[in-house]
C-alpha positions as CSV (number, residue, x, y, z in Angstrom):
1,X,-25.6,11.2,-11.6
2,X,-23.3,12.4,-14.4
3,X,-24.5,13.5,-17.8
4,X,-22.3,12.9,-20.8
5,X,-22.7,13.2,-24.6
6,X,-20.9,10.3,-26.3
7,X,-20.1,9.5,-29.9
8,X,-20.5,5.8,-30.7
9,X,-19.1,4.0,-33.7
10,X,-21.4,1.6,-35.5
11,X,-20.3,-1.5,-33.5
12,X,-20.7,0.1,-30.1
13,X,-24.2,1.3,-31.2
14,X,-25.1,-2.3,-32.3
15,X,-23.8,-3.7,-29.0
16,X,-25.9,-1.2,-27.0
17,X,-29.0,-1.9,-29.0
18,X,-28.6,-5.6,-28.4
19,X,-28.2,-5.1,-24.6
20,X,-31.1,-2.7,-24.7
21,X,-33.3,-5.3,-26.4
22,X,-32.0,-8.3,-24.4
23,X,-32.8,-6.7,-21.0
24,X,-35.8,-4.7,-22.0
25,X,-34.3,-1.4,-21.3
26,X,-35.8,1.9,-22.3
27,X,-32.8,3.7,-23.7
28,X,-29.1,3.4,-24.6
29,X,-28.1,5.1,-21.3
30,X,-29.6,2.2,-19.4
31,X,-27.9,-0.2,-21.8
32,X,-24.6,1.5,-21.2
33,X,-25.1,1.3,-17.4
34,X,-26.0,-2.4,-17.7
35,X,-22.9,-3.1,-19.8
36,X,-20.7,-1.3,-17.3
37,X,-22.3,-3.1,-14.3
38,X,-21.7,-6.5,-16.1
39,X,-18.1,-6.0,-17.2
40,X,-16.7,-3.0,-15.3
41,X,-15.5,-5.0,-12.4
42,X,-13.0,-6.7,-14.7
43,X,-11.2,-3.3,-15.1
44,X,-12.1,-1.3,-12.0
45,X,-12.8,-2.7,-8.6
46,X,-15.9,-1.4,-6.8
47,X,-15.2,0.3,-3.5
48,X,-15.6,-2.1,-0.6
49,X,-18.3,-1.4,2.1
50,X,-17.1,-0.1,5.5
51,X,-18.2,-3.4,7.2
52,X,-16.0,-5.4,4.9
53,X,-13.0,-3.3,5.5
54,X,-13.5,-3.5,9.2
55,X,-13.8,-7.2,9.0
56,X,-10.6,-7.6,7.1
57,X,-8.7,-5.4,9.5
58,X,-10.1,-7.4,12.4
59,X,-9.0,-10.7,10.8
60,X,-5.5,-9.2,10.1
61,X,-5.2,-8.0,13.8
62,X,-6.3,-11.4,15.1
63,X,-3.8,-13.2,12.8
64,X,-1.0,-11.0,13.9
65,X,-1.8,-11.5,17.6
66,X,-1.8,-15.2,17.1
67,X,1.1,-15.7,14.8
68,X,3.1,-12.4,14.9
69,X,5.3,-12.0,11.9
70,X,6.2,-15.7,11.7
71,X,7.2,-16.8,8.2
72,X,6.3,-20.1,6.6
73,X,9.0,-22.3,5.2
74,X,8.7,-23.9,1.8
75,X,8.4,-27.3,3.4
76,X,5.4,-26.1,5.5
77,X,3.8,-24.5,2.4
78,X,4.2,-27.8,0.5
79,X,2.5,-29.7,3.3
80,X,-0.3,-27.1,3.5
81,X,-0.8,-27.3,-0.3
82,X,-0.5,-31.1,-0.3
83,X,2.3,-31.0,-2.9
């Protein structure tokens, strides 16, 4: 946990008060954490879990074994996208 002192302008203070009331939170710290959890992913991606990374690597390895570095032509892409 990180402790921080913050200076809020009036609008930020109002927003945190609304979030605090809307979700029944006990203080502005919880309201700020709620706001970040709701909108933070739009700016910063959360770190993936190890299982997820391993799954993606496995999928990639399987794909490379099956197809190698074969490239798709524009015609094949059009057929695939039904264009």
